[in-house]
C-alpha atoms as an extended CHARMM CRD file, in Angstrom:
* protein
*
       210  EXT
         1         1  MET       CA              0.0000000000        0.0000000000        0.0000000000  PROA      1               0.0000000000
         2         2  ILE       CA              1.3360000000        3.4490000000       -0.9730000000  PROA      2               0.0000000000
         3         3  THR       CA              0.6730000000        6.0410000000        1.7320000000  PROA      3               0.0000000000
         4         4  VAL       CA              0.3380000000        9.6590000000        0.6200000000  PROA      4               0.0000000000
         5         5  LEU       CA              0.5440000000       13.0720000000        2.2780000000  PROA      5               0.0000000000
         6         6  ILE       CA             -1.3500000000       15.7000000000        0.2630000000  PROA      6               0.0000000000
         7         7  ALA       CA             -0.0140000000       19.2420000000        0.7240000000  PROA      7               0.0000000000
         8         8  ASP       CA             -2.1540000000       21.9780000000       -0.8080000000  PROA      8               0.0000000000
         9         9  ASP       CA             -3.7570000000       25.0800000000        0.6910000000  PROA      9               0.0000000000
        10        10  HSD       CA             -7.0040000000       24.7220000000       -1.2830000000  PROA      10              0.0000000000
        11        11  PRO       CA             -9.6380000000       22.4500000000        0.3440000000  PROA      11              0.0000000000
        12        12  VAL       CA            -11.3130000000       21.7170000000       -2.9880000000  PROA      12              0.0000000000
        13        13  VAL       CA             -8.0090000000       20.4590000000       -4.4270000000  PROA      13              0.0000000000
        14        14  ARG       CA             -7.3140000000       18.2270000000       -1.4300000000  PROA      14              0.0000000000
        15        15  SER       CA            -10.8530000000       16.8690000000       -1.5690000000  PROA      15              0.0000000000
        16        16  GLY       CA            -10.5720000000       16.1630000000       -5.2830000000  PROA      16              0.0000000000
        17        17  LEU       CA             -7.2370000000       14.3860000000       -4.8900000000  PROA      17              0.0000000000
        18        18  ARG       CA             -8.5550000000       12.3170000000       -2.0060000000  PROA      18              0.0000000000
        19        19  GLU       CA            -11.5780000000       11.2810000000       -4.0930000000  PROA      19              0.0000000000
        20        20  ILE       CA             -9.4290000000       10.3220000000       -7.0760000000  PROA      20              0.0000000000
        21        21  LEU       CA             -7.0360000000        8.2750000000       -4.9790000000  PROA      21              0.0000000000
        22        22  SER       CA             -9.8380000000        6.5910000000       -3.0070000000  PROA      22              0.0000000000
        23        23  GLU       CA            -10.6680000000        4.6690000000       -6.1770000000  PROA      23              0.0000000000
        24        24  THR       CA             -7.2240000000        3.0510000000       -6.3350000000  PROA      24              0.0000000000
        25        25  PRO       CA             -6.6860000000       -0.2050000000       -4.4240000000  PROA      25              0.0000000000
        26        26  ASP       CA             -2.9900000000        0.3900000000       -3.7490000000  PROA      26              0.0000000000
        27        27  ILE       CA             -2.9110000000        4.0890000000       -2.7490000000  PROA      27              0.0000000000
        28        28  VAL       CA             -4.2720000000        5.6390000000        0.4440000000  PROA      28              0.0000000000
        29        29  VAL       CA             -4.2600000000        9.2810000000        1.5660000000  PROA      29              0.0000000000
        30        30  LYS       CA             -2.8420000000        9.0610000000        5.0670000000  PROA      30              0.0000000000
        31        31  ASP       CA             -2.9470000000       12.7740000000        5.9110000000  PROA      31              0.0000000000
        32        32  GLU       CA             -3.2170000000       16.3140000000        4.5560000000  PROA      32              0.0000000000
        33        33  ALA       CA             -1.3510000000       19.5790000000        5.1030000000  PROA      33              0.0000000000
        34        34  THR       CA             -2.4740000000       23.1270000000        4.3190000000  PROA      34              0.0000000000
        35        35  ASN       CA              0.7870000000       25.0800000000        4.6470000000  PROA      35              0.0000000000
        36        36  GLY       CA              4.5430000000       24.6630000000        4.6870000000  PROA      36              0.0000000000
        37        37  SER       CA              4.8920000000       24.3460000000        8.4530000000  PROA      37              0.0000000000
        38        38  GLU       CA              2.2940000000       21.5870000000        8.5690000000  PROA      38              0.0000000000
        39        39  VAL       CA              4.1180000000       19.6840000000        5.8370000000  PROA      39              0.0000000000
        40        40  ILE       CA              7.3850000000       19.7400000000        7.7770000000  PROA      40              0.0000000000
        41        41  ASN       CA              5.7120000000       18.8450000000       11.0850000000  PROA      41              0.0000000000
        42        42  LYS       CA              3.8230000000       15.9200000000        9.5870000000  PROA      42              0.0000000000
        43        43  LEU       CA              6.9180000000       14.5980000000        7.8090000000  PROA      43              0.0000000000
        44        44  ASN       CA              8.8340000000       14.8130000000       11.0860000000  PROA      44              0.0000000000
        45        45  THR       CA              6.2070000000       12.8320000000       13.0200000000  PROA      45              0.0000000000
        46        46  ASN       CA              4.8940000000       10.3240000000       10.4600000000  PROA      46              0.0000000000
        47        47  ASP       CA              6.1230000000        8.1800000000        7.6020000000  PROA      47              0.0000000000
        48        48  PHE       CA              4.6860000000        8.5720000000        4.1090000000  PROA      48              0.0000000000
        49        49  ASP       CA              5.6500000000        6.8690000000        0.8740000000  PROA      49              0.0000000000
        50        50  VAL       CA              4.8720000000        9.8960000000       -1.2900000000  PROA      50              0.0000000000
        51        51  LEU       CA              4.4370000000       13.6060000000       -0.6440000000  PROA      51              0.0000000000
        52        52  VAL       CA              2.1310000000       15.2340000000       -3.2220000000  PROA      52              0.0000000000
        53        53  LEU       CA              3.2060000000       18.8470000000       -2.9170000000  PROA      53              0.0000000000
        54        54  ASP       CA              1.9530000000       22.1270000000       -4.3570000000  PROA      54              0.0000000000
        55        55  ILE       CA              4.5630000000       24.7810000000       -5.1530000000  PROA      55              0.0000000000
        56        56  SER       CA              2.5250000000       27.8030000000       -4.0590000000  PROA      56              0.0000000000
        57        57  MET       CA              2.1270000000       27.0060000000       -0.3590000000  PROA      57              0.0000000000
        58        58  PRO       CA              1.5560000000       29.5320000000        2.4550000000  PROA      58              0.0000000000
        59        59  GLU       CA              4.4770000000       30.1510000000        4.8350000000  PROA      59              0.0000000000
        60        60  ARG       CA              6.9490000000       28.0910000000        2.7890000000  PROA      60              0.0000000000
        61        61  SER       CA              6.8660000000       27.3950000000       -0.9280000000  PROA      61              0.0000000000
        62        62  GLY       CA              7.0900000000       23.8360000000       -2.1580000000  PROA      62              0.0000000000
        63        63  LEU       CA             10.6280000000       24.4550000000       -3.3980000000  PROA      63              0.0000000000
        64        64  ASP       CA             11.6910000000       25.8740000000       -0.0530000000  PROA      64              0.0000000000
        65        65  ILE       CA             10.1720000000       22.8820000000        1.7390000000  PROA      65              0.0000000000
        66        66  LEU       CA             12.2230000000       20.5160000000       -0.4180000000  PROA      66              0.0000000000
        67        67  ASP       CA             15.3610000000       22.5890000000        0.0960000000  PROA      67              0.0000000000
        68        68  TYR       CA             14.8240000000       22.7200000000        3.8720000000  PROA      68              0.0000000000
        69        69  LEU       CA             14.2190000000       18.9820000000        4.1560000000  PROA      69              0.0000000000
        70        70  GLN       CA             17.3380000000       18.1790000000        2.1480000000  PROA      70              0.0000000000
        71        71  SER       CA             19.3850000000       20.5090000000        4.3510000000  PROA      71              0.0000000000
        72        72  LYS       CA             18.2020000000       18.4550000000        7.3330000000  PROA      72              0.0000000000
        73        73  GLY       CA             19.1670000000       15.1830000000        5.7000000000  PROA      73              0.0000000000
        74        74  LYS       CA             15.5770000000       14.2270000000        4.8740000000  PROA      74              0.0000000000
        75        75  LYS       CA             14.8200000000       13.3050000000        1.2800000000  PROA      75              0.0000000000
        76        76  PRO       CA             11.1090000000       12.5460000000        0.9520000000  PROA      76              0.0000000000
        77        77  THR       CA              9.7400000000       11.0960000000       -2.2480000000  PROA      77              0.0000000000
        78        78  ALA       CA              7.9610000000       14.1860000000       -3.5190000000  PROA      78              0.0000000000
        79        79  LEU       CA              5.7060000000       14.6150000000       -6.5110000000  PROA      79              0.0000000000
        80        80  ILE       CA              5.0920000000       18.2630000000       -7.3330000000  PROA      80              0.0000000000
        81        81  LEU       CA              1.5020000000       18.9100000000       -8.4260000000  PROA      81              0.0000000000
        82        82  SER       CA              1.2670000000       22.5200000000       -9.5270000000  PROA      82              0.0000000000
        83        83  ILE       CA             -0.8950000000       24.9450000000      -11.4390000000  PROA      83              0.0000000000
        84        84  HSD       CA              2.2860000000       26.3550000000      -12.9820000000  PROA      84              0.0000000000
        85        85  PRO       CA              3.3110000000       25.0140000000      -16.4260000000  PROA      85              0.0000000000
        86        86  GLU       CA              6.3960000000       22.8220000000      -16.6440000000  PROA      86              0.0000000000
        87        87  GLU       CA              8.5120000000       25.4870000000      -18.3010000000  PROA      87              0.0000000000
        88        88  GLN       CA              8.1850000000       27.7180000000      -15.2390000000  PROA      88              0.0000000000
        89        89  TYR       CA              9.1570000000       25.4810000000      -12.3390000000  PROA      89              0.0000000000
        90        90  ALA       CA              9.7260000000       21.8460000000      -13.3170000000  PROA      90              0.0000000000
        91        91  ILE       CA             13.5050000000       21.9550000000      -13.7130000000  PROA      91              0.0000000000
        92        92  GLN       CA             13.9030000000       23.9410000000      -10.4820000000  PROA      92              0.0000000000
        93        93  ALA       CA             11.6930000000       21.4150000000       -8.6710000000  PROA      93              0.0000000000
        94        94  LEU       CA             13.7620000000       18.4710000000       -9.8800000000  PROA      94              0.0000000000
        95        95  LYS       CA             16.9750000000       20.3020000000       -8.9330000000  PROA      95              0.0000000000
        96        96  ALA       CA             15.4870000000       20.8320000000       -5.4570000000  PROA      96              0.0000000000
        97        97  GLY       CA             14.9830000000       17.0940000000       -5.0060000000  PROA      97              0.0000000000
        98        98  ALA       CA             11.4860000000       16.3850000000       -6.3250000000  PROA      98              0.0000000000
        99        99  SER       CA             10.9590000000       12.9580000000       -7.8500000000  PROA      99              0.0000000000
       100       100  GLY       CA              8.4510000000       14.1890000000      -10.3920000000  PROA      100             0.0000000000
       101       101  TYR       CA              6.4740000000       17.1440000000      -11.6820000000  PROA      101             0.0000000000
       102       102  LEU       CA              2.8520000000       17.1800000000      -12.7840000000  PROA      102             0.0000000000
       103       103  THR       CA              0.5160000000       20.0600000000      -13.6120000000  PROA      103             0.0000000000
       104       104  LYS       CA             -3.0100000000       20.2840000000      -12.2200000000  PROA      104             0.0000000000
       105       105  GLN       CA             -4.2840000000       20.0760000000      -15.7830000000  PROA      105             0.0000000000
       106       106  SER       CA             -3.1910000000       16.4200000000      -15.8540000000  PROA      106             0.0000000000
       107       107  THR       CA             -5.7230000000       13.5960000000      -15.8880000000  PROA      107             0.0000000000
       108       108  PRO       CA             -6.5110000000       11.4300000000      -12.8510000000  PROA      108             0.0000000000
       109       109  THR       CA             -4.8540000000        8.5010000000      -14.6370000000  PROA      109             0.0000000000
       110       110  GLU       CA             -1.6320000000       10.4990000000      -15.0280000000  PROA      110             0.0000000000
       111       111  LEU       CA             -1.6990000000       11.4050000000      -11.3390000000  PROA      111             0.0000000000
       112       112  VAL       CA             -2.0920000000        7.7850000000      -10.2520000000  PROA      112             0.0000000000
       113       113  ASN       CA              0.6600000000        6.6440000000      -12.6380000000  PROA      113             0.0000000000
       114       114  ALA       CA              2.9690000000        9.3950000000      -11.3690000000  PROA      114             0.0000000000
       115       115  ILE       CA              2.4350000000        8.4410000000       -7.7160000000  PROA      115             0.0000000000
       116       116  ARG       CA              3.0980000000        4.7750000000       -8.4530000000  PROA      116             0.0000000000
       117       117  THR       CA              6.2080000000        5.6760000000      -10.4540000000  PROA      117             0.0000000000
       118       118  VAL       CA              7.8500000000        7.8330000000       -7.7800000000  PROA      118             0.0000000000
       119       119  ALA       CA              6.8040000000        5.4080000000       -5.0380000000  PROA      119             0.0000000000
       120       120  SER       CA              8.7830000000        2.7100000000       -6.8500000000  PROA      120             0.0000000000
       121       121  GLY       CA             11.9130000000        4.8550000000       -6.6540000000  PROA      121             0.0000000000
       122       122  ARG       CA             11.8530000000        6.1380000000      -10.2190000000  PROA      122             0.0000000000
       123       123  LYS       CA             11.4950000000        9.6690000000      -11.5670000000  PROA      123             0.0000000000
       124       124  TYR       CA              8.2820000000       10.7660000000      -13.2060000000  PROA      124             0.0000000000
       125       125  ILE       CA              8.5250000000       13.2090000000      -16.0880000000  PROA      125             0.0000000000
       126       126  SER       CA              6.1420000000       13.8030000000      -18.9630000000  PROA      126             0.0000000000
       127       127  ASN       CA              7.2490000000       13.5340000000      -22.5660000000  PROA      127             0.0000000000
       128       128  SER       CA              7.2230000000       17.3160000000      -22.9340000000  PROA      128             0.0000000000
       129       129  LEU       CA              9.3160000000       17.7400000000      -19.7940000000  PROA      129             0.0000000000
       130       130  ALA       CA             11.7460000000       15.0930000000      -21.0340000000  PROA      130             0.0000000000
       131       131  GLU       CA             12.3100000000       17.2500000000      -24.1180000000  PROA      131             0.0000000000
       132       132  LYS       CA             12.8800000000       20.3250000000      -21.9610000000  PROA      132             0.0000000000
       133       133  LEU       CA             15.3800000000       18.4300000000      -19.8090000000  PROA      133             0.0000000000
       134       134  ALA       CA             17.2550000000       17.2290000000      -22.8970000000  PROA      134             0.0000000000
       135       135  SER       CA             17.4640000000       20.8150000000      -24.0950000000  PROA      135             0.0000000000
       136       136  TYR       CA             18.5190000000       21.9840000000      -20.6270000000  PROA      136             0.0000000000
       137       137  LEU       CA             21.3560000000       19.4510000000      -20.4640000000  PROA      137             0.0000000000
       138       138  GLY       CA             22.4410000000       19.8890000000      -24.0700000000  PROA      138             0.0000000000
       139       139  LYS       CA             22.5300000000       23.6720000000      -24.2270000000  PROA      139             0.0000000000
       140       140  SER       CA             24.0250000000       24.7550000000      -20.9160000000  PROA      140             0.0000000000
       141       141  ALA       CA             25.3180000000       27.9970000000      -22.3930000000  PROA      141             0.0000000000
       142       142  GLU       CA             21.7880000000       28.9910000000      -23.3710000000  PROA      142             0.0000000000
       143       143  LYS       CA             20.0430000000       28.3270000000      -20.0510000000  PROA      143             0.0000000000
       144       144  PRO       CA             17.6900000000       31.0700000000      -18.8690000000  PROA      144             0.0000000000
       145       145  SER       CA             19.3090000000       33.1150000000      -16.1160000000  PROA      145             0.0000000000
       146       146  HSD       CA             16.9210000000       31.8890000000      -13.4020000000  PROA      146             0.0000000000
       147       147  GLU       CA             18.0200000000       28.2950000000      -13.9860000000  PROA      147             0.0000000000
       148       148  THR       CA             21.5010000000       29.1950000000      -12.7060000000  PROA      148             0.0000000000
       149       149  LEU       CA             20.0070000000       29.8930000000       -9.2630000000  PROA      149             0.0000000000
       150       150  SER       CA             19.8890000000       27.3890000000       -6.4330000000  PROA      150             0.0000000000
       151       151  SER       CA             16.4100000000       26.3040000000       -5.3150000000  PROA      151             0.0000000000
       152       152  ARG       CA             16.5560000000       28.6370000000       -2.3090000000  PROA      152             0.0000000000
       153       153  GLU       CA             17.7620000000       31.5630000000       -4.4090000000  PROA      153             0.0000000000
       154       154  PHE       CA             14.9690000000       30.8670000000       -6.8650000000  PROA      154             0.0000000000
       155       155  THR       CA             12.4080000000       30.8820000000       -4.0490000000  PROA      155             0.0000000000
       156       156  VAL       CA             13.7220000000       34.2050000000       -2.7510000000  PROA      156             0.0000000000
       157       157  MET       CA             13.6350000000       35.6720000000       -6.2460000000  PROA      157             0.0000000000
       158       158  CYS       CA             10.0180000000       34.6130000000       -6.7560000000  PROA      158             0.0000000000
       159       159  LEU       CA              9.0050000000       36.2120000000       -3.4690000000  PROA      159             0.0000000000
       160       160  ILE       CA             10.8710000000       39.4280000000       -4.2680000000  PROA      160             0.0000000000
       161       161  VAL       CA              9.2710000000       39.8190000000       -7.6980000000  PROA      161             0.0000000000
       162       162  SER       CA              5.8800000000       39.1010000000       -6.1120000000  PROA      162             0.0000000000
       163       163  GLY       CA              6.3240000000       42.2140000000       -3.9920000000  PROA      163             0.0000000000
       164       164  GLU       CA              7.3250000000       40.6560000000       -0.6620000000  PROA      164             0.0000000000
       165       165  LYS       CA              9.5530000000       42.7030000000        1.6430000000  PROA      165             0.0000000000
       166       166  ILE       CA             12.9130000000       41.3520000000        2.8280000000  PROA      166             0.0000000000
       167       167  SER       CA             11.6700000000       41.2110000000        6.4320000000  PROA      167             0.0000000000
       168       168  ASP       CA              8.5400000000       39.2640000000        5.4300000000  PROA      168             0.0000000000
       169       169  ILE       CA             10.5380000000       36.8330000000        3.3020000000  PROA      169             0.0000000000
       170       170  ALA       CA             12.8740000000       36.2480000000        6.2390000000  PROA      170             0.0000000000
       171       171  LYS       CA              9.9370000000       35.3580000000        8.5160000000  PROA      171             0.0000000000
       172       172  GLN       CA              8.3550000000       33.1430000000        5.8980000000  PROA      172             0.0000000000
       173       173  MET       CA             11.5780000000       31.2030000000        5.3040000000  PROA      173             0.0000000000
       174       174  SER       CA             12.6920000000       31.1850000000        8.9640000000  PROA      174             0.0000000000
       175       175  LEU       CA             15.8960000000       33.0200000000        8.0790000000  PROA      175             0.0000000000
       176       176  SER       CA             17.3860000000       36.3410000000        9.1430000000  PROA      176             0.0000000000
       177       177  PRO       CA             16.8080000000       39.4930000000        7.0540000000  PROA      177             0.0000000000
       178       178  ARG       CA             20.5760000000       39.6850000000        6.6100000000  PROA      178             0.0000000000
       179       179  THR       CA             20.6150000000       36.2110000000        5.0540000000  PROA      179             0.0000000000
       180       180  ILE       CA             17.7930000000       37.1400000000        2.6930000000  PROA      180             0.0000000000
       181       181  SER       CA             19.6590000000       40.3120000000        1.7220000000  PROA      181             0.0000000000
       182       182  THR       CA             22.6980000000       38.1740000000        0.9330000000  PROA      182             0.0000000000
       183       183  TYR       CA             20.5670000000       35.9260000000       -1.2860000000  PROA      183             0.0000000000
       184       184  HSD       CA             19.1250000000       39.0470000000       -2.9010000000  PROA      184             0.0000000000
       185       185  SER       CA             22.5690000000       40.3650000000       -3.7980000000  PROA      185             0.0000000000
       186       186  ARG       CA             23.6680000000       36.9470000000       -5.0480000000  PROA      186             0.0000000000
       187       187  ILE       CA             20.5720000000       36.6620000000       -7.2590000000  PROA      187             0.0000000000
       188       188  LEU       CA             21.1970000000       40.0420000000       -8.8790000000  PROA      188             0.0000000000
       189       189  LYS       CA             24.8440000000       39.1560000000       -9.4610000000  PROA      189             0.0000000000
       190       190  LYS       CA             24.1070000000       35.7300000000      -10.9620000000  PROA      190             0.0000000000
       191       191  MET       CA             21.4360000000       37.1450000000      -13.2250000000  PROA      191             0.0000000000
       192       192  ARG       CA             23.5970000000       40.1300000000      -14.1490000000  PROA      192             0.0000000000
       193       193  MET       CA             21.0270000000       42.6690000000      -13.0310000000  PROA      193             0.0000000000
       194       194  THR       CA             21.2050000000       45.7610000000      -10.8660000000  PROA      194             0.0000000000
       195       195  SER       CA             17.6340000000       46.3440000000       -9.7120000000  PROA      195             0.0000000000
       196       196  ASP       CA             14.4160000000       44.6270000000       -8.6560000000  PROA      196             0.0000000000
       197       197  ALA       CA             12.6680000000       46.3260000000      -11.5730000000  PROA      197             0.0000000000
       198       198  GLN       CA             14.8590000000       44.2800000000      -13.9190000000  PROA      198             0.0000000000
       199       199  LEU       CA             14.0620000000       41.1380000000      -11.9460000000  PROA      199             0.0000000000
       200       200  ILE       CA             10.3320000000       41.8200000000      -12.1800000000  PROA      200             0.0000000000
       201       201  ASN       CA             10.5230000000       42.4720000000      -15.9110000000  PROA      201             0.0000000000
       202       202  TYR       CA             12.4680000000       39.2370000000      -16.3880000000  PROA      202             0.0000000000
       203       203  ALA       CA              9.9770000000       37.2610000000      -14.2690000000  PROA      203             0.0000000000
       204       204  VAL       CA              7.0430000000       38.5680000000      -16.3020000000  PROA      204             0.0000000000
       205       205  GLN       CA              8.7740000000       37.7700000000      -19.6040000000  PROA      205             0.0000000000
       206       206  HSD       CA              9.5100000000       34.2060000000      -18.4680000000  PROA      206             0.0000000000
       207       207  ARG       CA              6.0530000000       33.6990000000      -16.9320000000  PROA      207             0.0000000000
       208       208  LEU       CA              7.4350000000       33.1810000000      -13.4340000000  PROA      208             0.0000000000
       209       209  ILE       CA              4.7150000000       35.4930000000      -12.1500000000  PROA      209             0.0000000000
       210       210  GLU       CA              1.2890000000       36.2420000000      -13.5970000000  PROA      210             0.0000000000
């Protein structure tokens, strides 16, 4: 039996996932989480075979959760299930330690297959994502600037371009404002930019924010 922790802040999504998975004989939803802190607490106190994780979570993003868990020596089998298209976050999610990436536009059959795949210890990627990964690996010199960032730097960048203040980002990520400022400077340097206005323009162009 594959035990699953569903992490999503929308009740209707959690309910829909639970209903879909209730029809499978080998998968059971063991628990749910509505924000980043709950995810970490539940993973620290219970064992799950698969974490089905949204990227846009309150308190901590899905990428930051993965980064935090890896920093603590925990490597959960995580399947990202996100509203964001693959070209926006999939490669960053896999770099952060996710075992697979699926959009919420996927069919119930795809979801079940993805959970079974990652539960067996394999990676789950769609055909379109496989093509993107091949391009990513084969054309390193042409990678978009944001793909040079670490998962934590990427999370900080997304929060900055969304209008979050340094102090609020620090609280959300359980880090000091000074540390966030260091990430901020590093992001600008890596992306060869000098202002947040440039970051925002870049994020809009690459559909990292709506």
